[in-house]
VOTIFI-206036 format. One record per residue (C-alpha): x, z, y; residue number from 1. Coordinates in pm, 1 decimal. Each point is the difference from the previous one (the first is absolute). Layout:
((X; Z; Y); NUM);
...
***
This chain:
((4293.7; -1679.6; 5149.8); 1);
((174.5; -269.0; 200.0); 2);
((378.4; -3.8; -15.3); 3);
((164.5; 85.8; 331.6); 4);
((336.2; -144.4; 97.1); 5);
((208.6; 7.6; 315.5); 6);
((213.6; -299.6; 89.1); 7);
((317.7; 163.6; 128.2); 8);
((184.4; -213.2; 256.0); 9);
((369.0; 72.7; 50.7); 10);
((183.8; -98.3; 318.8); 11);
((370.1; 63.6; 59.3); 12);
((144.3; 35.6; 348.3); 13);
((352.1; 3.1; 132.2); 14);
((138.0; 60.9; 344.2); 15);
((-349.7; 73.5; 125.7); 16);
((-121.1; -346.8; -98.5); 17);
((-209.5; -132.2; -284.3); 18);
((230.5; -113.8; -277.4); 19);
((-194.7; -108.9; -302.5); 20);
((-343.6; 22.3; -156.9); 21);
((-179.3; -166.7; -287.8); 22);
((-25.6; -340.7; 175.8); 23);
((369.7; -20.2; 81.7); 24);
((90.9; 103.7; -353.2); 25);
((-218.3; -283.0; -133.0); 26);
((177.4; -238.1; 237.1); 27);
((342.4; 108.5; -126.5); 28);
((-119.8; -36.5; -359.7); 29);
((-112.3; -356.5; 69.4); 30);
((330.5; -83.4; 167.0); 31);
((174.0; 122.6; -314.8); 32);
((-237.5; -210.6; -212.2); 33);
((9.1; -326.4; 197.7); 34);
((336.6; 17.1; 177.9); 35);
((-175.0; -125.8; 312.1); 36);
((-136.1; 179.9; 305.4); 37);
((-250.8; -280.8; 62.2); 38);
((-143.6; 17.2; -351.9); 39);
((-2.6; 379.6; 8.6); 40);
((-187.6; -3.2; 331.6); 41);
((-260.4; -241.0; -133.2); 42);
((-48.6; 202.4; -320.3); 43);
((-54.6; 326.1; 188.2); 44);
((-206.3; -133.7; 290.3); 45);
((264.3; 61.8; 266.4); 46);
((71.6; -257.1; 269.4); 47);
((352.2; -137.8; -16.7); 48);
((98.9; 186.6; 319.8); 49);
((-157.9; 328.2; -112.3); 50);
((180.9; -23.5; -333.7); 51);
((333.5; -42.7; 174.2); 52);
((-71.5; 280.9; 244.6); 53);
((-92.4; 227.3; -291.9); 54);
((310.5; -56.1; -209.0); 55);
((224.7; 17.8; 306.9); 56);
((-155.3; 335.3; 93.8); 57);
((77.6; 132.2; -347.7); 58);
((357.0; -128.9; 22.6); 59);
((54.0; 161.0; 340.0); 60);
((-100.8; 344.3; -121.6); 61);
((174.5; 9.6; -339.8); 62);
((370.9; 82.4; -40.7); 63);
((56.4; -337.9; -168.2); 64);
((-227.7; -308.3; 5.6); 65);
((-294.9; -26.4; -236.8); 66);
((-27.0; -371.2; 64.2); 67);
((252.4; -282.0; 51.0); 68);
((-20.8; -373.4; 62.1); 69);
((200.4; -237.0; -211.9); 70);
((211.2; -283.7; 149.3); 71);
((-204.4; -266.2; 172.0); 72);
((-135.4; 202.1; 288.2); 73);
((-331.9; 151.2; 81.5); 74);
((-191.0; -324.8; -33.6); 75);
((186.2; -176.3; -276.4); 76);
((142.2; 274.7; -220.5); 77);
((-139.0; 244.4; -248.1); 78);
((-38.3; 377.8; 5.4); 79);
((74.9; 283.7; -234.0); 80);
((-67.7; 369.6; -37.0); 81);
((318.0; 206.0; -27.5); 82);
((63.9; 289.7; -240.5); 83);
((-85.8; 232.5; 291.8); 84);
((-331.9; -182.2; 37.1); 85);
((-72.4; 25.6; -372.1); 86);
((70.0; 375.0; 14.4); 87);
((-237.9; 27.7; 295.5); 88);
((-275.2; -177.2; -197.1); 89);
((49.7; 219.7; -308.3); 90);
((17.4; 323.3; 202.7); 91);
((-312.6; -88.3; 197.0); 92);
((-199.7; -61.2; -318.8); 93);
((118.8; 329.0; -153.2); 94);
((-98.9; 194.3; 311.3); 95);
((-336.0; -175.5; 22.9); 96);
((-70.7; 68.1; -368.5); 97);
((68.4; 373.2; 44.0); 98);
((-217.3; 11.9; 311.7); 99);
((-279.7; -183.4; -181.1); 100);
((6.5; 246.0; -293.7); 101);
((-36.9; 298.9; 228.8); 102);
((-263.4; -174.4; 214.6); 103);
((-215.1; -71.3; -302.8); 104);
((37.9; 361.1; -111.5); 105);
((-129.5; 106.8; 340.4); 106);
((-292.4; -242.1; -32.2); 107);
((-97.9; 169.5; -326.2); 108);
((50.0; 365.6; 98.1); 109);
((21.6; 10.6; 377.3); 110);
((294.4; 109.5; 210.6); 111);
((-18.2; 373.1; -67.5); 112);
((273.5; 103.2; -238.1); 113);
((177.9; -336.6; 9.5); 114);
((213.3; 68.9; 308.0); 115);
((300.9; 78.9; -218.4); 116);
((-37.9; -325.8; -190.6); 117);
((-6.3; -189.5; 329.3); 118);
((317.4; 173.5; 115.0); 119);
((164.1; -87.3; -332.0); 120);
((-43.0; -372.7; 70.9); 121);
((212.6; 35.8; 312.8); 122);
((263.1; 221.2; -159.1); 123);
((-114.5; 362.7; 12.7); 124);
((19.5; 195.8; -324.8); 125);
((-284.6; 244.5; -39.7); 126);
((-209.6; 150.8; -276.3); 127);
((-351.6; 134.5; 52.2); 128);
((-366.6; -45.7; -92.0); 129);
((32.5; -190.6; -328.5); 130);
((312.6; -178.1; 121.9); 131);
((286.7; 135.0; -209.6); 132);
((370.1; -66.1; 33.2); 133);
((121.7; -73.2; -353.5); 134);
((290.2; -133.3; -200.1); 135);
((-30.0; -251.0; -282.2); 136);
((94.3; 169.0; -326.5); 137);
((-79.0; -262.0; -263.4); 138);
((-136.0; -352.2; -20.9); 139);
((-161.0; -144.7; -310.4); 140);
((-74.2; -372.2; 12.8); 141);
((-276.1; -179.9; -186.8); 142);
((-95.1; -371.9; 12.2); 143);
((-246.3; 56.1; 288.4); 144);
((19.7; 357.8; 124.0); 145);
((282.7; 242.2; 65.5); 146);
((-24.7; 377.1; -52.1); 147);
((188.9; 189.4; 268.9); 148);
((66.2; 374.2; -21.5); 149);
((82.7; 167.8; 330.5); 150);
((119.6; 353.8; 61.4); 151);
((-79.3; 221.3; 298.6); 152);
((-18.0; 369.2; 89.9); 153);
((274.0; 105.9; -241.8); 154);
((-168.8; -48.0; -339.2); 155);
((-322.2; -185.6; 79.5); 156);
((-58.0; -357.1; -109.0); 157);
((-225.5; -284.7; 109.9); 158);
((-64.3; -294.7; -229.2); 159);
((-75.1; -340.0; 150.9); 160);
((-82.3; -339.9; -146.2); 161);
((100.3; -308.4; 198.3); 162);
((59.6; -364.7; -81.9); 163);
((337.1; -144.1; -95.9); 164);
((-7.8; -200.9; 323.2); 165);
((-54.0; 313.6; 209.5); 166);
((281.3; 176.4; -185.7); 167);
((238.6; -281.0; 90.6); 168);
((-124.3; -30.4; 359.8); 169);
((40.3; 374.2; 60.2); 170);
((331.1; 3.4; -189.9); 171);
((-114.9; 297.2; -203.7); 172);
((268.3; 159.0; -212.7); 173);
((96.3; 353.8; -106.5); 174);
((120.3; 191.4; 303.5); 175);
((-195.3; -215.0; 247.5); 176);
((-188.6; 199.5; 262.9); 177);
((-366.3; -91.6; 41.4); 178);
((-320.4; 123.1; 154.7); 179);
((-289.5; 59.4; -237.7); 180);
((-342.5; -23.1; 165.3); 181);
((-327.4; 99.4; -164.0); 182);
((-343.4; -42.3; 157.8); 183);
((-185.8; 329.1; 11.2); 184);
((-310.9; -160.4; -149.5); 185);
((195.9; -114.0; -306.9); 186);
((73.5; 356.9; -107.5); 187);
((-230.4; 172.2; -248.9); 188);
((-48.0; 374.7; -31.7); 189);
((-46.8; 193.9; -321.8); 190);
((18.8; 353.4; -134.7); 191);
((363.6; 120.0; -19.8); 192);
((-15.5; 43.3; -379.4); 193);
((-142.7; -345.7; -60.8); 194);
((228.9; -222.3; -212.9); 195);
((189.2; -262.6; 195.7); 196);
((-196.0; -323.4; 32.5); 197);
((246.5; -192.2; 216.4); 198);
((374.6; -52.8; 29.3); 199);
((-5.9; 184.7; 330.3); 200);
((-132.0; 353.2; -49.6); 201);
((62.2; 287.1; 239.7); 202);
((-136.1; 354.1; -12.0); 203);
((-14.0; 193.3; 323.2); 204);
((-180.3; 244.8; 223.4); 205);
((-280.3; -96.5; 235.4); 206);
((114.5; 83.9; 351.9); 207);
((-286.7; -151.0; 195.5); 208);
((-342.4; -149.1; -65.1); 209);
((-201.9; -201.0; 250.6); 210);
((-349.9; -117.5; -88.6); 211);
((-197.6; -292.5; 132.2); 212);
((-344.7; -110.6; -114.3); 213);
((123.9; -196.2; -301.7); 214);
((373.9; 52.9; -24.5); 215);
((244.2; 287.6; 22.2); 216);
((366.2; 4.3; 93.5); 217);
((228.0; 229.5; -196.6); 218);
((353.7; 96.9; 96.3); 219);
((178.3; 80.2; -325.7); 220);
((336.6; 178.8; 8.5); 221);
((198.9; -138.3; -295.4); 222);
((314.9; 201.4; 69.5); 223);
((334.9; -50.0; 173.3); 224);
((-176.6; -42.6; 333.9); 225);
((-194.1; -306.5; -116.4); 226);
((-372.5; -46.4; 54.9); 227);
((-239.7; -255.0; -145.1); 228);
((-294.5; -98.2; 217.3); 229);
((-303.6; -91.1; -208.5); 230);
((-331.9; -148.6; 111.7); 231);
((-256.3; 22.3; -280.0); 232);
((-378.6; 34.0; -41.8); 233);
((-120.2; 340.4; 116.4); 234);
((-194.0; 49.2; -322.2); 235);
((328.2; -16.2; -193.0); 236);
((154.1; 270.6; 217.6); 237);
((-306.9; 220.0; -35.7); 238);
((-12.9; -49.5; -374.7); 239);
((362.5; 113.6; -25.1); 240);
((-75.6; 292.5; 235.5); 241);
((301.8; -83.8; 211.4); 242);
((64.6; 239.7; 285.3); 243);
((325.3; 93.2; 174.2); 244);
((216.5; 184.2; -251.8); 245);
((-149.1; -173.1; -305.0); 246);
((211.1; -205.3; -240.9); 247);
((-71.1; -368.5; -61.3); 248);
((158.8; -303.3; -160.8); 249);
((44.5; -325.7; 189.1); 250);
((41.1; -328.3; -184.7); 251);
((55.2; -359.8; 105.3); 252);
((84.2; -320.8; -180.5); 253);
((346.0; -155.0; 15.2); 254);
((-136.9; -331.4; 127.6); 255);
((-146.2; 180.4; 302.7); 256);
((345.4; 90.3; 132.4); 257);
((130.9; -216.2; 284.4); 258);
((377.8; -22.3; 33.6); 259);
((189.1; -77.2; 319.6); 260);
((373.6; -17.1; 70.4); 261);
((208.3; -15.5; 314.4); 262);
***
């Protein structure tokens, strides 16, 4: 099956006017690299006038300038990006990265059930439909991967495996709040008395079953008001004789957990 991706484009506005997008961020990055508005314009494909108009627009809408000229004037001097400008560049990339993660999740699963994850990227804190509000309990580092144990719903735990780079980027540490997202198709169902076959193993009660031609969706109440939504082959559900009120075990691998932080 072909891999689907969404290219998420972020645009920031201020005072009712366009402030900055990907192209203007690239321009500021090139100014920081070359110390010259002319060289930055050439490297990014802007005309000299458009480049100046762009950085001036950013300066006019920020509390302090993102861009300054050095002595010598507009034609003879250099240019530099200020600490405010560098913060703007870093913040833009962080926001765009979060938006891209959620957009790609939507491309894989569709929008239904991901509304809460979208709201999280713009600051809302919610927990529903395989999006769980958690707290980092422990972190165990290895040369490549990092094992993260997260707690939620009083005494429940979710185990995740991420890279060392992701751990640093997300600033994961004990006590850090994080969202744990699990695709419904990554969850496996088994009989409730079956020995655990994955780090993440939850036993609960089937609250709802919806059948399609090939797949079924199960809503599994795992306690403390938490529900796992599982999409699995219908033959599996029928083999387990899962109906509302029946008990079932849900399992998913630690490397199938997506972590997001505010």
